[in-house]
C-alpha positions as CSV (number, residue, x, y, z in Angstrom):
1,M,2.7,-29.0,-28.6
2,K,3.4,-25.4,-29.4
3,F,-0.4,-24.7,-29.8
4,I,-1.1,-26.0,-26.3
5,F,1.8,-24.3,-24.6
6,I,0.9,-20.8,-25.9
7,P,-2.7,-20.8,-24.6
8,I,-1.7,-22.1,-21.3
9,F,1.1,-19.6,-21.0
10,L,-1.4,-16.9,-21.7
11,L,-3.9,-18.1,-19.3
12,V,-1.3,-18.3,-16.5
13,F,0.1,-14.8,-17.4
14,S,-3.3,-13.2,-17.5
15,S,-4.1,-14.7,-14.0
16,I,-0.9,-13.2,-12.6
17,S,-1.7,-9.9,-14.2
18,L,-5.2,-9.9,-12.6
19,A,-3.9,-10.7,-9.1
20,N,-1.3,-7.8,-9.4
21,D,-4.1,-5.3,-10.4
22,K,-5.4,-5.5,-6.9
23,L,-2.3,-4.2,-5.4
24,G,-1.1,-0.7,-5.1
25,K,2.3,0.4,-6.4
26,R,5.3,0.9,-4.0
27,E,8.3,2.9,-5.1
28,V,11.4,3.3,-2.8
29,L,12.5,6.9,-3.2
30,L,15.3,6.7,-0.5
31,D,16.6,3.9,1.6
32,N,19.8,4.2,3.8
33,S,20.8,3.3,7.4
34,D,18.7,6.2,8.9
35,V,15.5,6.6,6.8
36,E,13.3,4.9,4.3
37,V,11.0,7.1,2.0
38,V,8.5,5.3,-0.2
39,R,5.8,6.6,-2.6
40,L,2.7,4.5,-2.4
41,T,-0.1,4.7,-5.1
42,Y,-3.4,3.0,-4.5
43,P,-5.8,3.2,-7.5
44,V,-9.5,2.7,-6.5
45,G,-10.0,-0.8,-5.0
46,T,-6.4,-1.7,-4.6
47,E,-4.6,-2.7,-1.3
48,S,-1.2,-3.0,0.2
49,E,-1.6,-6.7,1.4
50,M,-0.8,-7.4,5.1
51,H,2.6,-5.9,6.2
52,T,4.4,-4.7,9.3
53,H,5.9,-1.3,10.0
54,I,8.9,-2.0,12.4
55,H,10.2,1.5,12.9
56,P,8.4,3.6,15.5
57,N,8.6,7.0,13.8
58,R,6.5,7.0,10.6
59,V,5.1,10.1,8.9
60,V,2.8,9.9,5.9
61,Y,2.1,12.8,3.6
62,F,-0.9,12.5,1.2
63,V,-0.1,13.9,-2.2
64,K,-3.6,12.9,-3.3
65,G,-6.0,12.2,-0.5
66,G,-9.0,9.9,-0.4
67,V,-10.6,7.2,1.7
68,L,-8.5,4.4,3.1
69,K,-9.5,1.5,5.3
70,L,-6.7,0.3,7.7
71,V,-7.3,-3.3,8.6
72,P,-5.2,-4.6,11.6
73,K,-3.7,-8.1,11.6
74,D,-5.2,-8.5,15.1
75,K,-8.8,-9.5,14.4
76,M,-9.7,-8.2,17.9
77,Q,-8.9,-4.6,16.8
78,T,-11.4,-2.6,14.8
79,P,-10.5,-1.5,11.2
80,K,-10.1,2.3,10.9
81,V,-11.4,4.4,8.0
82,L,-9.2,7.5,7.1
83,N,-10.8,10.2,5.0
84,V,-7.8,12.3,4.1
85,S,-7.3,15.5,2.1
86,D,-4.6,16.3,-0.5
87,G,-1.6,17.7,1.5
88,Q,-2.6,16.2,4.8
89,T,0.2,14.8,7.0
90,L,-0.3,12.1,9.7
91,F,2.0,10.4,12.3
92,L,1.1,6.8,12.5
93,P,2.2,4.2,15.0
94,T,4.1,0.9,14.4
95,T,1.6,-1.6,13.3
96,T,0.8,-4.7,11.2
97,H,-2.1,-3.9,8.8
98,N,-3.5,-4.0,5.3
99,V,-4.3,-0.6,3.6
100,I,-7.4,-0.7,1.2
101,N,-8.5,2.2,-0.9
102,I,-12.2,2.1,-0.4
103,G,-12.9,5.5,-2.0
104,N,-13.7,6.6,-5.6
105,T,-10.2,8.3,-6.3
106,E,-6.7,7.3,-6.5
107,V,-4.6,7.8,-3.3
108,V,-0.9,8.8,-3.4
109,I,1.2,8.8,-0.3
110,V,4.8,9.6,0.5
111,E,5.7,7.7,3.6
112,T,8.9,8.4,5.7
113,E,10.1,5.9,8.4
114,I,12.9,7.0,10.6
115,K,15.1,3.9,11.3
116,S,17.2,5.3,14.1
117,S,16.2,7.6,16.9
């Protein structure tokens, strides 16, 4: 029984690892009642998964730029491709979208969402 369990465990664990390799990394740097600041790292080919930004005031600073595809949840909207430089800062509206790194370099973002106005 031990010999069957170990290979099955390894197969399941390796499948989970492969699925997680497709996602970027999200680190919360600050989160309080007024603001949330996160560091997002997207290696080549990774994505955020579909998510919603609920706070209307959001600024993103690109520590490492690159090429990102922003895919809206609403299929009637056209995806946008952002080609951003290191050090570039953008104001982005509230949205529900998936972010995909379609470039050939890792992208690192510091995103600040203001919770209160």
